[in-house]
N, C-alpha and C positions, 0 to 999 in steps of 0.2 A: 675629936682628937684633943688631947691635952697639950699643954705647952711643950713638954719634953718630947712628945711624939712629933710635933711640928718642927722642933729644932733638929731632931734626929733625921727627919725626912729632908729638911733643907740642907743639912750637911751631906747627905747621900747625893742629892741632886747636884750640889756644887762640885763634889768630887767627880761625879759622872761627867759633868760639863767640862771640867778641867781635863779629864782623860780624853774626851772627844776632841777637845782643842789640840792636845798633843798629837793625836792620831792624824788630824787634818793638817796640822802645821808641819809634820815630819815628811809628808809625801803629798803629791798632787791629788786633788780630789777626783775620785773615779767611782765607778759602780761598786767596786770591791770595798772601798772606804765607806760608802753609804751603807752597804750591807753590814759591815762590822758595827757601825754606829747603831743601826736599827736593831740588830741582833743583841748587842750589849744592853740597849735600852729595855728590850723585852726580858732579858735575863735578870736585869736589876729590878725593874719596876713591877712586873707581874706578881712575884711573890709578896712584895710589899703591899700591893693593892689587895691581894687575897687575904693577907693578914689583917689589914684594917677593915676590910669588908666583913670578915668573919667576926671580928671583935665588935663591930657596929651592929651586926645582926643579933648577936647574943644580948647586947644591952637593950635592944628594942623588944626582944622576945620576953624578957623577964618582967614580971608584974610586981 
């Protein structure tokens, strides 16, 4: 990953952590809140993981 990609990923992580904090701070922690946090993490980070994995596979495959 290049520097810009790392910065972009760090910004997304910080924004996601801030959103999780607001969800947890606004209501008592329960199974529903845990599900929301886990589901949002999957929705946010799986596409990013796939994108960088595909980009990394292409760079390794080229000669």
